[in-house]
C-alpha positions in Angstrom: -11.0 104.2 -17.1 -14.7 104.7 -18.0 -16.6 104.8 -14.7 -18.5 101.5 -14.2 -21.3 102.1 -11.7 -23.6 99.3 -10.4 -25.6 101.7 -8.2 -24.9 105.1 -6.6 -21.7 104.7 -4.5 -20.9 101.2 -5.8 -18.3 101.0 -8.6 -16.4 98.3 -10.4 -12.6 98.8 -10.1 -11.4 95.5 -11.4 -9.2 94.7 -14.5 -9.7 92.9 -17.8 -7.2 90.1 -18.6 -7.5 90.0 -22.4 -4.6 87.6 -23.0 -5.0 84.7 -20.5 -5.7 81.4 -22.2 -4.8 78.9 -19.5 -6.4 79.2 -16.1 -4.8 76.4 -14.1 -5.6 73.9 -16.8 -9.0 75.5 -17.8 -8.6 76.9 -21.3 -10.0 80.5 -21.4 -10.4 81.2 -25.1 -12.1 84.6 -24.5 -9.8 85.8 -21.6 -11.2 86.8 -18.3 -11.6 89.6 -15.8 -10.7 90.0 -12.1 -13.6 92.0 -10.6 -13.2 94.1 -7.5 -15.8 96.5 -6.1 -15.5 99.8 -4.3 -18.4 100.8 -2.0 -18.4 104.4 -0.8 -20.6 106.0 1.9 -19.5 107.6 5.2 -17.1 104.7 5.2 -15.4 103.1 2.2 -15.1 99.3 1.6 -13.1 97.5 -1.1 -14.5 94.0 -1.8 -11.8 91.7 -3.3 -8.7 92.6 -5.1 -7.1 91.2 -8.3 -4.3 89.1 -9.6 -0.9 90.5 -8.6 0.4 91.4 -12.1 -2.6 93.8 -12.4 -2.2 95.4 -9.0 -1.1 98.8 -10.5 -4.2 98.9 -12.6 -6.4 98.2 -9.6 -4.6 101.0 -7.7 -5.2 103.5 -10.5 -8.9 102.5 -10.8 -9.4 103.0 -7.0 -7.7 106.4 -7.2 -10.2 107.5 -9.8 -12.8 107.3 -7.0 -10.8 107.9 -3.7 -7.3 107.9 -2.3 -6.3 104.5 -0.9 -5.8 106.0 2.5 -9.6 106.7 2.6 -10.4 103.0 2.4 -11.8 101.8 5.8 -12.4 98.1 5.1 -11.1 95.5 2.7 -13.3 92.4 2.3 -11.7 89.1 1.2 -14.4 86.9 -0.1 -11.9 84.2 -1.3 -8.2 83.8 -0.9 -7.3 82.2 -4.2 -4.5 84.1 -5.9 -6.5 85.5 -8.8 -8.5 87.5 -6.1 -6.0 88.1 -3.3 -2.5 88.1 -4.6 -2.5 91.9 -4.9 -3.8 92.2 -1.3 -0.4 92.8 0.3 0.2 95.7 -2.1 -3.2 97.3 -1.3 -2.8 96.6 2.4 0.5 98.6 2.4 -1.1 101.5 0.5 -4.1 101.4 2.9 -2.6 100.5 6.2 -5.5 102.0 8.1 -8.0 99.6 6.5 -9.4 96.8 8.5 -9.3 93.5 6.7 -12.2 90.9 7.0 -12.5 87.3 5.9 -13.9 84.0 7.2 -11.9 82.1 9.9 -10.5 79.8 7.2 -9.7 82.8 5.0 -7.6 84.3 7.8 -5.7 81.1 8.2 -5.0 81.0 4.5 -4.0 84.7 4.3 -1.4 84.2 7.0 -0.1 81.1 5.3 0.1 82.9 1.9 1.3 86.4 2.9 2.8 86.2 6.4 2.2 87.1 10.0 1.2 90.7 9.2 -2.2 89.3 8.3 -2.8 88.1 11.9 -4.6 91.5 12.0 -7.4 90.1 9.8 -10.8 90.2 11.6 -13.1 87.2 11.2 -16.7 87.5 10.1 -19.5 84.9 10.1 -22.8 84.5 8.3 -25.1 87.3 9.4 -22.4 89.7 10.6 -22.8 93.3 9.4 -20.6 96.3 8.7 -22.3 99.7 8.7 -20.8 102.1 6.1 -23.4 104.8 6.7 -26.6 104.4 4.7 -25.1 101.2 3.2 -24.7 98.0 5.1 -22.6 95.0 4.2 -23.6 91.6 5.5 -21.9 88.2 4.9 -22.9 84.7 4.0 -20.3 81.9 4.4 -20.2 79.6 1.4 -17.6 76.9 2.2 -16.5 74.8 -0.8 -18.0 77.2 -3.3 -15.4 76.6 -4.3 -12.7 76.8 -1.5 -13.2 76.3 2.3 -12.7 80.0 2.9 -15.3 81.3 0.4 -18.1 83.7 1.4 -20.6 86.1 -0.2 -20.9 89.8 0.5 -24.4 91.4 0.2 -25.1 95.1 0.1 -28.4 95.3 1.9 -29.8 98.6 0.8 -28.6 98.3 -2.8 -29.7 94.6 -3.1 -26.4 93.7 -4.6 -24.9 90.2 -4.1 -21.1 89.8 -4.5 -20.6 86.0 -4.6 -17.0 85.9 -5.7 -16.5 82.7 -7.8 -20.2 81.8 -8.0 -22.1 82.7 -11.1 -19.1 84.0 -13.0 -17.6 83.4 -16.4 -14.1 83.7 -18.0 -15.0 86.4 -20.5 -13.0 89.5 -21.3 -15.1 92.3 -22.7 -15.1 96.0 -23.0 -18.7 95.8 -21.6 -19.4 95.0 -18.0 -23.0 94.1 -17.8 -25.2 91.2 -19.1 -27.4 93.4 -21.2 -24.4 94.7 -23.1 -23.1 91.4 -24.5 -24.1 88.6 -26.8 -26.4 86.3 -24.7 -25.3 83.1 -26.5 -21.6 83.9 -25.8 -22.5 84.8 -22.2 -24.3 81.6 -21.4 -21.8 79.5 -23.3 -19.0 80.8 -21.0 -21.3 80.6 -17.9 -21.9 76.8 -18.4 -18.2 76.2 -19.3 -17.3 78.0 -16.0 -19.8 75.9 -14.0 -18.7 72.7 -15.6 -15.0 73.1 -15.1 -14.9 74.8 -11.7 -18.1 74.4 -9.7 -19.6 71.1 -10.9 -18.0 69.0 -8.1 -19.9 71.1 -5.6 -23.4 70.6 -7.2 -25.1 69.5 -3.9 -23.6 72.5 -2.0 -24.7 74.9 -4.8 -28.3 73.8 -4.6 -28.2 74.0 -0.8 -26.7 77.5 -0.8 -29.2 78.8 -3.4 -32.1 77.3 -1.3 -30.6 79.0 1.8 -30.4 82.4 0.0 -34.0 82.0 -1.2 -35.2 81.1 2.3 -33.5 84.3 3.6 -35.8 86.2 1.1 -32.9 88.5 0.1 -34.1 90.8 -2.7 -31.4 90.8 -5.4 -31.2 93.4 -8.1 -27.6 92.7 -9.2 -25.3 89.7 -9.0 -21.7 90.9 -9.3 -19.3 87.9 -9.5 -15.5 88.1 -9.5 -15.0 86.9 -13.0 -16.7 88.2 -16.2 -20.0 89.9 -16.7 -22.2 91.5 -14.0 -25.8 90.3 -14.0 -28.1 93.4 -13.7 -30.8 93.0 -16.3 -32.0 89.5 -15.1 -29.9 88.2 -12.2 -32.2 85.2 -11.7 -31.3 84.0 -15.2 -27.9 82.7 -14.0 -29.4 81.4 -10.7 -32.0 79.4 -12.5 -29.4 78.2 -15.0 -27.3 76.9 -12.1 -30.3 75.1 -10.6 -31.0 73.5 -14.0 -27.4 72.4 -14.4 -27.2 71.1 -10.9 -30.5 69.2 -11.0 -30.1 67.7 -14.4 -32.9 69.6 -16.1 -30.8 70.4 -19.1 -29.8 66.7 -19.7 -31.1 65.4 -23.0 -30.8 62.3 -25.2 -27.1 62.9 -26.0 -23.9 61.0 -25.9 -20.3 62.3 -26.0 -17.8 59.9 -27.6 -14.2 60.8 -26.4 -11.3 58.9 -27.7 -7.6 58.9 -28.8 -5.8 56.7 -31.2 -2.3 55.5 -32.1 -2.6 54.0 -35.6 -6.3 54.6 -36.4 -7.9 51.4 -35.1 -9.6 53.1 -32.1 -10.6 56.0 -34.5 -12.4 53.5 -36.7 -14.2 52.0 -33.7 -15.2 55.4 -32.4 -16.7 56.4 -35.8 -18.7 53.2 -36.0 -20.0 53.5 -32.4 -21.0 57.2 -33.1 -23.0 56.1 -36.1 -24.7 53.4 -34.1 -25.7 55.8 -31.4 -26.9 58.4 -33.9 -29.0 55.8 -35.7 -31.2 55.7 -32.7 -32.1 59.4 -33.0 -29.7 60.4 -30.2 -27.4 63.5 -30.5 -23.7 62.6 -30.5 -20.5 64.6 -30.2 -17.4 62.8 -31.4 -14.3 64.4 -29.8 -10.7 63.3 -30.3 -8.3 64.0 -27.5 -5.2 65.9 -28.6 -7.6 67.8 -30.9 -10.1 68.9 -28.2 -9.3 70.3 -24.8 -10.7 68.8 -21.6 -12.4 72.2 -20.9 -14.6 71.8 -24.0 -15.3 68.1 -23.4 -16.5 68.7 -19.9 -18.8 71.4 -21.1 -20.3 69.0 -23.7 -20.8 66.4 -21.0 -23.0 68.7 -18.8 -26.2 67.9 -20.7 -25.3 64.4 -21.9 -26.7 61.1 -20.5 -23.7 58.9 -21.6 -20.0 59.3 -22.1 -18.3 56.7 -24.3 -14.5 56.6 -23.9 -12.1 54.9 -26.2 -8.3 54.2 -26.0 -5.7 52.1 -27.6 -3.6 49.8 -25.3 -0.1 51.1 -24.6 2.2 49.1 -22.3 -0.8 47.1 -21.0 -2.7 50.2 -20.1 -4.6 53.1 -21.4 -3.1 55.8 -23.7 -1.7 58.7 -21.6 -4.2 61.3 -22.9 -7.0 59.1 -21.6 -5.4 58.9 -18.1 -5.3 62.7 -18.1 -8.9 63.0 -19.3 -10.3 60.6 -16.7 -8.3 62.2 -13.9 -9.8 65.6 -14.9 -13.3 64.1 -15.1 -12.8 62.2 -11.8 -12.1 65.4 -10.0 -15.2 67.1 -11.4 -17.4 64.1 -10.7 -20.3 64.7 -13.2 -23.5 63.1 -11.9 -26.1 61.1 -13.7 -23.9 59.9 -16.6 -23.5 56.4 -17.8 -19.8 55.7 -18.8 -18.9 53.1 -21.5 -15.4 52.1 -22.5 -13.9 50.6 -25.7 -10.6 50.3 -27.3 -8.1 48.4 -29.5 -5.0 46.4 -28.8 -2.1 44.6 -30.4 -0.3 41.9 -28.4 -2.3 42.2 -25.3 -5.3 44.2 -24.0 -5.5 46.3 -20.8 -6.8 49.8 -21.8 -10.5 49.1 -21.3 -9.9 47.2 -18.1 -7.8 50.0 -16.7 -10.3 52.7 -17.7 -13.2 50.9 -16.1 -11.2 50.5 -12.9 -10.0 54.1 -12.8 -13.5 55.4 -13.5 -15.0 53.3 -10.7 -12.2 54.5 -8.3 -13.4 58.1 -9.1 -17.0 57.2 -8.5 -18.1 57.4 -12.1 -21.0 55.2 -13.2 -18.9 52.7 -15.3 -20.9 50.2 -17.4 -19.6 46.7 -18.0 -18.5 44.9 -20.1 -16.6 47.2 -22.4 -15.7 46.6 -26.0 -12.2 45.7 -27.0 -10.9 44.5 -30.4 -7.5 43.2 -31.6 -5.5 44.9 -34.3 -7.3 46.7 -37.2 -11.1 46.1 -37.0 -12.6 44.1 -39.8 -15.9 45.0 -41.5 -17.6 42.5 -39.3 -16.0 43.9 -36.2 -17.0 47.5 -37.2 -20.6 46.2 -37.5 -20.2 44.9 -34.0 -19.1 48.5 -32.9 -22.2 49.9 -34.7 -24.5 47.5 -32.9 -22.8 48.4 -29.6 -23.5 52.0 -30.3 -27.1 51.1 -31.1 -27.4 49.5 -27.7 -26.0 52.6 -26.0 -28.4 54.8 -28.0 -31.4 52.6 -27.0 -30.4 52.8 -23.3 -30.1 56.6 -23.5 -33.6 56.8 -24.9 -35.0 54.3 -22.4 
């Protein structure tokens, strides 16, 4: 492996997963990485591990710098399996190494890997480990994005290792932000935020404010997925603040729909035209042709989400139930949600979608728009006018 050095004595020893395309329901078109970092001084520390199928690669990458029996400390920033499932292998190869995590992390490690991890030592915010000239300190970050999460900071090198914060699912032969296409990098960064961290928006803002208040100088942000930020680490921090506080929101609507025999499709197209007639940007996305991952990313900077479904068995189409469940878990803020649909013998889709969205805490607007059978020219005009109304509200 080509040596990847962040600063003297701090090296990337992770692996690139070129082939992953489904990350627990999040579609990763460009693969991913599992980043781990080796910090060498008088003492040696390994921060995070990798997904179990890649454990041998991790071992070989570490061996290029030091024998595993020379590792003094293993830091577990987060217990999720993409970061810790190779830990039992590393722990057996480095039995002398002390293992550190948060209190919740220790509980999870024991539950996942057994009683041998009773030996894990607990660290809290502000605790330090002296490696020699380098010092590690820790910052607990519960619910960013698991209860056990924490950041590790290398004081003298000004390197922040925030695990799942500020990452991207992006496989690349390059490791640093100044080595990749910036448009691709930021596209994957916002997709990552939207699909993983968006539910924790208030906590993200609070944690960033906490770090700023601590006046920690940061030269490098080295997350556990994707590219390492060394040229301009504040670029991703400021982007997170913009996404979290709604600064990127614009006059935009996302129309999401599915259809059985084309009636809801006709309605969706007329509604889209009505919204666009008001000078509002519109994305028209058909479920079963577009993954939830992409839809959520489009919603980040939109003011309105317009959702359409045919009625099936007195309820919404199954793909809409899946979409709203996915969205309900992510809880995007500051969006107005509108609902429409078609039906044959009896309605129900619009009513059920409104109820479901309210149950998830989404800002459902009433009434919705529901038409029977194939929409006539007059009814399509009504759809266009409904879209116009939505466009006017977005601009207002």
